N, C-alpha and C positions, 0 to 999 in steps of 0.2 A: 602484654606486651609480644604478640612475635614479631621476631629483628626484624621482619621487613617492611616492617612497623613504626619502631626504634628505631632503624633507619634511616628512613624519612619527617621521619616529628624531628628530633634532629639535627636534620640539613632542611630542614621549612623551619621552626629555628633559629636557624643560621644566617637564614635568607639566600643559600645558593640555590643555587639549579641542581638537573642534577649533570648538568653539560657542565658545570664548574665547579661541582664535586668534580665526575670524573676526570676533570683537567689536573686538581691539584695530590690523582691517586694512583695518575701514568696508563687511565682504564679507560669507555667506551665509556658514555651514554646506554651504552642497553647495555652493559652490563652494573650499569647502577638501579635500571629500568629491573629487571629480570631478578636482580637483589630484593623487591622493594613489593616485587609482584609475589615473590614466593617462587617464584623459579627456581631460582641458580638460590646458593649459597657465598659469604664472601672468602676470600685467603684470609685469613690470620693478619695473613702482614696486613693486607688491605687496611683492618683496621683497626690495627696499631701505628699504625699513618697517619689514621683520620685522625686518633687520638690528640695524638700529639702534637698536631698542626694548624687542630680545633680549639688548641690550652683548657 
């Protein structure tokens, strides 16, 4: 599974919108959308922040 698909899968599993995830990470919803589409890659610090906050 590609990273963008994993991000989307876990975001939906937590019943979060792109906007809510972006808010939790201090980013824009457009950034999350680009990750999920494979147009951009998240910084590793964002991944760590999300992992810590999502349990």
